[in-house]
N, C-alpha and C positions, 0 to 999 in steps of 0.2 A: 619909351621905357623898355621895349624889348631889347634894344641895342645895349642899354646900360645893364640889364639883367644878364645878357649873354656875356658881356665883359666881366661882370662880377663872378659869375659861375666859372668862367675860364681861368680867372686869376686864382680862385679858390682851388680849382683842380691842379693848377700849376704849382701852387704852394704845397700841395700834398705830394705830387709826383716828382718834382724836380730834385728834392733832397736825396732820393734814391740813386740819382745819377751824379751826385756830388755838386749839384748846381743850386742856385737860389736867385730870387729876384731881389736886387739890392734895395729897392724901394720898400719892400715888405720884410726885410731881414730882421728888423727890430721885433717882429711878432714872436720869433723864437726865443728872444731874450726874456719874455714874460713868464716862461715856464712851459712845461709840456701840455698841461691841461688847458690853460687859457689859449695857447697857440692853436690847439686842435679845435677848440670852441670857435675861435675866430675864423679858421679855415672852413669849417663845416657851415658856420653861419653865413659866410660869403656865398657858398654854393646854394644854400637854402634861399637866401634873399634873392640871389640871381634868378633862380628857377621861378620864384613867386613873381618877380617883376616881369619875367618873360611871359608867364602865363596870363597875368593880368593886363599886360600892355596891349594896346591896339595895334593891329597890323599896319605897317607903313603903306604908303600909297603904291609902292612898287609891288607889294604882295597881294593887293586887292585887285581881282580881275575886273575889267571894265565891261559890264554887261550891256551898256548902251550901244556899243559899236556892233554888236552881233545882229541887230535888226536891219 
């Protein structure tokens, strides 16, 4: 879940930042056609959902230190 949350938050941030450089993500280009307010709601919602999934997700096996090998 942490990985999905990270990707969702990064996509939300990219959707907010890239238009300032004249760029866009083609897959999510239709979001801007919905209007300004719904587009911002979707972008911010992606970030919020991503952060929540990251916080609630269990750490992967790579992130958990193995304490049994220390003894």
